[in-house]
C-alpha atoms as an extended CHARMM CRD file, in Angstrom:
* protein
*
       146  EXT
         1         1  UNK       CA              2.1950000000       -1.6390000000      -27.1330000000  PROA      1               0.0000000000
         2         2  UNK       CA              1.0720000000       -4.6270000000      -25.0760000000  PROA      2               0.0000000000
         3         3  UNK       CA             -1.0220000000       -4.3280000000      -21.9180000000  PROA      3               0.0000000000
         4         4  UNK       CA              1.9540000000       -5.2870000000      -19.7530000000  PROA      4               0.0000000000
         5         5  UNK       CA              4.0950000000       -2.5630000000      -21.3810000000  PROA      5               0.0000000000
         6         6  UNK       CA              1.3490000000       -0.0110000000      -20.7420000000  PROA      6               0.0000000000
         7         7  UNK       CA              1.1290000000       -1.0820000000      -17.1190000000  PROA      7               0.0000000000
         8         8  UNK       CA              4.9180000000       -0.9790000000      -16.7100000000  PROA      8               0.0000000000
         9         9  UNK       CA              4.9430000000        2.5530000000      -18.1420000000  PROA      9               0.0000000000
        10        10  UNK       CA              2.1070000000        3.6050000000      -15.8130000000  PROA      10              0.0000000000
        11        11  UNK       CA              3.9490000000        2.1430000000      -12.7980000000  PROA      11              0.0000000000
        12        12  UNK       CA              7.1820000000        3.9280000000      -13.6780000000  PROA      12              0.0000000000
        13        13  UNK       CA              5.3700000000        7.2420000000      -14.1930000000  PROA      13              0.0000000000
        14        14  UNK       CA              3.6800000000        6.9140000000      -10.8100000000  PROA      14              0.0000000000
        15        15  UNK       CA              7.0240000000        6.0650000000       -9.2100000000  PROA      15              0.0000000000
        16        16  UNK       CA              8.5140000000        9.2840000000      -10.6020000000  PROA      16              0.0000000000
        17        17  UNK       CA              5.5020000000       11.2800000000       -9.4090000000  PROA      17              0.0000000000
        18        18  UNK       CA              5.8490000000        9.8620000000       -5.8880000000  PROA      18              0.0000000000
        19        19  UNK       CA              9.5940000000       10.5630000000       -5.8550000000  PROA      19              0.0000000000
        20        20  UNK       CA              8.8710000000       14.2160000000       -6.7180000000  PROA      20              0.0000000000
        21        21  UNK       CA              6.2220000000       14.4440000000       -4.0020000000  PROA      21              0.0000000000
        22        22  UNK       CA              8.5310000000       12.9610000000       -1.3970000000  PROA      22              0.0000000000
        23        23  UNK       CA             11.3860000000       15.3120000000       -2.2830000000  PROA      23              0.0000000000
        24        24  UNK       CA              9.0780000000       18.3580000000       -2.1680000000  PROA      24              0.0000000000
        25        25  UNK       CA              7.7370000000       17.8150000000        1.3370000000  PROA      25              0.0000000000
        26        26  UNK       CA              7.4490000000       21.0550000000        3.2600000000  PROA      26              0.0000000000
        27        27  UNK       CA              7.8520000000       20.2240000000        6.9210000000  PROA      27              0.0000000000
        28        28  UNK       CA              8.7250000000       23.4230000000        8.7680000000  PROA      28              0.0000000000
        29        29  UNK       CA              8.8880000000       24.2090000000       12.4230000000  PROA      29              0.0000000000
        30        30  UNK       CA              7.1490000000       27.5530000000       12.5710000000  PROA      30              0.0000000000
        31        31  UNK       CA              8.1660000000       30.1370000000       15.1030000000  PROA      31              0.0000000000
        32        32  UNK       CA              5.4930000000       32.2290000000       16.7110000000  PROA      32              0.0000000000
        33        33  UNK       CA              2.7240000000       31.9420000000       19.2280000000  PROA      33              0.0000000000
        34        34  UNK       CA              1.0150000000       28.7950000000       20.4890000000  PROA      34              0.0000000000
        35        35  UNK       CA             -1.5510000000       28.8460000000       17.6690000000  PROA      35              0.0000000000
        36        36  UNK       CA              1.1850000000       28.9890000000       15.0110000000  PROA      36              0.0000000000
        37        37  UNK       CA              2.9880000000       26.1330000000       16.7370000000  PROA      37              0.0000000000
        38        38  UNK       CA             -0.1940000000       24.0360000000       16.9560000000  PROA      38              0.0000000000
        39        39  UNK       CA             -0.9130000000       24.6640000000       13.2760000000  PROA      39              0.0000000000
        40        40  UNK       CA              2.6640000000       23.7300000000       12.3420000000  PROA      40              0.0000000000
        41        41  UNK       CA              2.4340000000       20.5340000000       14.4040000000  PROA      41              0.0000000000
        42        42  UNK       CA             -0.8390000000       19.5560000000       12.7080000000  PROA      42              0.0000000000
        43        43  UNK       CA              0.6390000000       20.3110000000        9.2920000000  PROA      43              0.0000000000
        44        44  UNK       CA              3.7370000000       18.2510000000       10.1070000000  PROA      44              0.0000000000
        45        45  UNK       CA              1.5790000000       15.3150000000       11.2220000000  PROA      45              0.0000000000
        46        46  UNK       CA             -0.4580000000       15.4660000000        8.0190000000  PROA      46              0.0000000000
        47        47  UNK       CA              2.6590000000       15.7210000000        5.8480000000  PROA      47              0.0000000000
        48        48  UNK       CA              4.2170000000       12.8070000000        7.7210000000  PROA      48              0.0000000000
        49        49  UNK       CA              1.1180000000       10.6290000000        7.2380000000  PROA      49              0.0000000000
        50        50  UNK       CA              1.0260000000       11.4590000000        3.5280000000  PROA      50              0.0000000000
        51        51  UNK       CA              4.7280000000       10.6680000000        3.1890000000  PROA      51              0.0000000000
        52        52  UNK       CA              4.2090000000        7.3440000000        4.9580000000  PROA      52              0.0000000000
        53        53  UNK       CA              1.4320000000        6.4690000000        2.4970000000  PROA      53              0.0000000000
        54        54  UNK       CA              3.6150000000        7.4750000000       -0.4510000000  PROA      54              0.0000000000
        55        55  UNK       CA              6.5430000000        5.3800000000        0.8060000000  PROA      55              0.0000000000
        56        56  UNK       CA              4.2350000000        2.3610000000        1.1150000000  PROA      56              0.0000000000
        57        57  UNK       CA              2.9990000000        2.9250000000       -2.4430000000  PROA      57              0.0000000000
        58        58  UNK       CA              6.6000000000        3.1770000000       -3.6980000000  PROA      58              0.0000000000
        59        59  UNK       CA              7.2710000000       -0.2410000000       -2.1350000000  PROA      59              0.0000000000
        60        60  UNK       CA              4.1600000000       -1.7230000000       -3.7760000000  PROA      60              0.0000000000
        61        61  UNK       CA              5.1200000000       -0.3170000000       -7.1700000000  PROA      61              0.0000000000
        62        62  UNK       CA              8.6950000000       -1.5580000000       -6.8330000000  PROA      62              0.0000000000
        63        63  UNK       CA              7.3710000000       -5.0330000000       -5.9950000000  PROA      63              0.0000000000
        64        64  UNK       CA              5.0000000000       -4.9280000000       -8.9840000000  PROA      64              0.0000000000
        65        65  UNK       CA              7.8630000000       -3.9930000000      -11.3310000000  PROA      65              0.0000000000
        66        66  UNK       CA              9.8920000000       -6.8980000000       -9.8930000000  PROA      66              0.0000000000
        67        67  UNK       CA              6.9450000000       -9.2520000000      -10.5580000000  PROA      67              0.0000000000
        68        68  UNK       CA              6.7920000000       -8.0060000000      -14.1490000000  PROA      68              0.0000000000
        69        69  UNK       CA             10.5260000000       -8.6590000000      -14.5740000000  PROA      69              0.0000000000
        70        70  UNK       CA             10.2340000000      -12.1490000000      -13.0630000000  PROA      70              0.0000000000
        71        71  UNK       CA              7.1660000000      -13.0810000000      -15.1220000000  PROA      71              0.0000000000
        72        72  UNK       CA              4.9280000000      -13.4560000000      -12.0540000000  PROA      72              0.0000000000
        73        73  UNK       CA              2.9420000000      -10.2540000000      -12.6070000000  PROA      73              0.0000000000
        74        74  UNK       CA             -0.8020000000      -10.7590000000      -12.8450000000  PROA      74              0.0000000000
        75        75  UNK       CA             -0.9480000000      -13.8330000000      -10.6120000000  PROA      75              0.0000000000
        76        76  UNK       CA             -2.5450000000      -13.4020000000       -7.1950000000  PROA      76              0.0000000000
        77        77  UNK       CA              0.0090000000      -13.6750000000       -4.4100000000  PROA      77              0.0000000000
        78        78  UNK       CA             -2.6360000000      -15.4130000000       -2.3070000000  PROA      78              0.0000000000
        79        79  UNK       CA             -4.2940000000      -18.0000000000       -4.5230000000  PROA      79              0.0000000000
        80        80  UNK       CA             -2.0400000000      -17.8900000000       -7.6190000000  PROA      80              0.0000000000
        81        81  UNK       CA             -5.0610000000      -17.3700000000       -9.8910000000  PROA      81              0.0000000000
        82        82  UNK       CA             -4.9850000000      -14.6930000000      -12.5880000000  PROA      82              0.0000000000
        83        83  UNK       CA             -5.8780000000      -11.1820000000      -11.4720000000  PROA      83              0.0000000000
        84        84  UNK       CA             -8.3790000000       -9.6570000000      -13.9400000000  PROA      84              0.0000000000
        85        85  UNK       CA             -6.7680000000       -7.2340000000      -16.3780000000  PROA      85              0.0000000000
        86        86  UNK       CA             -9.3310000000       -4.5410000000      -15.5220000000  PROA      86              0.0000000000
        87        87  UNK       CA             -8.1730000000       -4.6680000000      -11.8720000000  PROA      87              0.0000000000
        88        88  UNK       CA             -4.5260000000       -4.4470000000      -12.9180000000  PROA      88              0.0000000000
        89        89  UNK       CA             -5.2670000000       -1.4780000000      -15.1640000000  PROA      89              0.0000000000
        90        90  UNK       CA             -7.1170000000        0.3010000000      -12.3550000000  PROA      90              0.0000000000
        91        91  UNK       CA             -4.5710000000       -0.6320000000       -9.6890000000  PROA      91              0.0000000000
        92        92  UNK       CA             -1.3800000000       -1.7450000000      -11.4620000000  PROA      92              0.0000000000
        93        93  UNK       CA              0.4680000000       -2.5160000000       -8.2430000000  PROA      93              0.0000000000
        94        94  UNK       CA             -2.2320000000       -4.9640000000       -7.0620000000  PROA      94              0.0000000000
        95        95  UNK       CA             -0.7040000000       -8.1890000000       -5.7850000000  PROA      95              0.0000000000
        96        96  UNK       CA             -3.9940000000       -9.8930000000       -4.9170000000  PROA      96              0.0000000000
        97        97  UNK       CA             -7.2660000000      -10.7230000000       -6.6450000000  PROA      97              0.0000000000
        98        98  UNK       CA            -10.3200000000       -8.9640000000       -5.2430000000  PROA      98              0.0000000000
        99        99  UNK       CA            -11.3500000000      -11.8930000000       -3.0320000000  PROA      99              0.0000000000
       100       100  UNK       CA             -7.9040000000      -12.3300000000       -1.4730000000  PROA      100             0.0000000000
       101       101  UNK       CA             -7.5670000000       -8.5630000000       -0.9790000000  PROA      101             0.0000000000
       102       102  UNK       CA            -10.9290000000       -8.3360000000        0.7980000000  PROA      102             0.0000000000
       103       103  UNK       CA            -10.1360000000      -11.2200000000        3.0900000000  PROA      103             0.0000000000
       104       104  UNK       CA             -6.6910000000       -9.7850000000        3.7790000000  PROA      104             0.0000000000
       105       105  UNK       CA             -8.2220000000       -6.4400000000        4.7330000000  PROA      105             0.0000000000
       106       106  UNK       CA            -10.8840000000       -8.0550000000        6.9190000000  PROA      106             0.0000000000
       107       107  UNK       CA             -8.4500000000      -10.4990000000        8.5270000000  PROA      107             0.0000000000
       108       108  UNK       CA            -10.6660000000      -13.5380000000        7.9780000000  PROA      108             0.0000000000
       109       109  UNK       CA             -8.1310000000      -15.9950000000        6.5720000000  PROA      109             0.0000000000
       110       110  UNK       CA             -7.7600000000      -17.1020000000        2.9840000000  PROA      110             0.0000000000
       111       111  UNK       CA            -10.7800000000      -16.7300000000        0.6590000000  PROA      111             0.0000000000
       112       112  UNK       CA            -10.0260000000      -19.8110000000       -1.4100000000  PROA      112             0.0000000000
       113       113  UNK       CA            -10.5970000000      -22.2220000000        1.3780000000  PROA      113             0.0000000000
       114       114  UNK       CA             -8.4720000000      -24.2220000000        3.7130000000  PROA      114             0.0000000000
       115       115  UNK       CA             -9.0310000000      -27.6410000000        2.2540000000  PROA      115             0.0000000000
       116       116  UNK       CA            -12.8230000000      -27.4000000000        2.7330000000  PROA      116             0.0000000000
       117       117  UNK       CA            -13.8640000000      -26.7700000000       -0.8470000000  PROA      117             0.0000000000
       118       118  UNK       CA            -12.4600000000      -25.4570000000       -4.0560000000  PROA      118             0.0000000000
       119       119  UNK       CA            -12.2680000000      -21.9140000000       -5.3390000000  PROA      119             0.0000000000
       120       120  UNK       CA            -13.8540000000      -18.8470000000       -3.8400000000  PROA      120             0.0000000000
       121       121  UNK       CA            -16.3360000000      -19.2100000000       -1.0060000000  PROA      121             0.0000000000
       122       122  UNK       CA            -19.9300000000      -18.5230000000       -2.0050000000  PROA      122             0.0000000000
       123       123  UNK       CA            -19.8850000000      -14.8340000000       -1.1830000000  PROA      123             0.0000000000
       124       124  UNK       CA            -16.8500000000      -14.2040000000       -3.4290000000  PROA      124             0.0000000000
       125       125  UNK       CA            -17.7130000000      -16.3440000000       -6.4430000000  PROA      125             0.0000000000
       126       126  UNK       CA            -17.9680000000      -14.3140000000       -9.6220000000  PROA      126             0.0000000000
       127       127  UNK       CA            -15.6940000000      -11.4590000000       -8.4940000000  PROA      127             0.0000000000
       128       128  UNK       CA            -12.7870000000      -12.7090000000      -10.5860000000  PROA      128             0.0000000000
       129       129  UNK       CA            -14.8650000000      -12.0370000000      -13.7130000000  PROA      129             0.0000000000
       130       130  UNK       CA            -16.8600000000       -9.0130000000      -12.5680000000  PROA      130             0.0000000000
       131       131  UNK       CA            -14.0900000000       -6.4910000000      -13.2370000000  PROA      131             0.0000000000
       132       132  UNK       CA            -13.6890000000       -7.6650000000      -16.8390000000  PROA      132             0.0000000000
       133       133  UNK       CA            -17.3610000000       -7.4490000000      -17.8050000000  PROA      133             0.0000000000
       134       134  UNK       CA            -19.0310000000       -4.6050000000      -19.6090000000  PROA      134             0.0000000000
       135       135  UNK       CA            -22.6500000000       -3.5460000000      -19.2330000000  PROA      135             0.0000000000
       136       136  UNK       CA            -23.4470000000       -5.1520000000      -22.6180000000  PROA      136             0.0000000000
       137       137  UNK       CA            -22.2310000000       -8.5740000000      -21.3930000000  PROA      137             0.0000000000
       138       138  UNK       CA            -25.1530000000      -10.8940000000      -20.5240000000  PROA      138             0.0000000000
       139       139  UNK       CA            -23.3260000000      -11.9070000000      -17.3170000000  PROA      139             0.0000000000
       140       140  UNK       CA            -22.8330000000       -8.2930000000      -16.2180000000  PROA      140             0.0000000000
       141       141  UNK       CA            -25.1490000000       -8.4720000000      -13.2140000000  PROA      141             0.0000000000
       142       142  UNK       CA            -23.2000000000      -10.8130000000      -10.9880000000  PROA      142             0.0000000000
       143       143  UNK       CA            -25.2040000000      -11.6230000000       -7.8910000000  PROA      143             0.0000000000
       144       144  UNK       CA            -24.2710000000      -13.4820000000       -4.7560000000  PROA      144             0.0000000000
       145       145  UNK       CA            -24.3500000000      -17.2480000000       -5.1200000000  PROA      145             0.0000000000
       146       146  UNK       CA            -26.8160000000      -18.7970000000       -2.6830000000  PROA      146             0.0000000000
């Protein structure tokens, strides 16, 4: 079985698991005193937040399966470079390389420059390989480029 087939299988299994979780939500309005009602409201809020997270993950998985079908899986949606296989195995629905994901989360623009250089900025260089290295690899200790 190829790596892409393994990832597709893992994505489909997770999709089924999320579907089960979403259909088994237990959101009840409890009758009783004020304490029971407060507890029920807190429980409902927690269940709702968890469901929202699960729905977002379902969307990410569905998009990843569509990228597999279209042949675009494994390419970063930000910079179009290859996403390391180790990252895809750990997070099969990843749409971005580590550098693009970090910048996206921090809201600091695109990590691969805006016409002022090529490739990752200094603080991100080496990350695209870091996930694929083992401790026996001579390049395992990737430091920040100065």
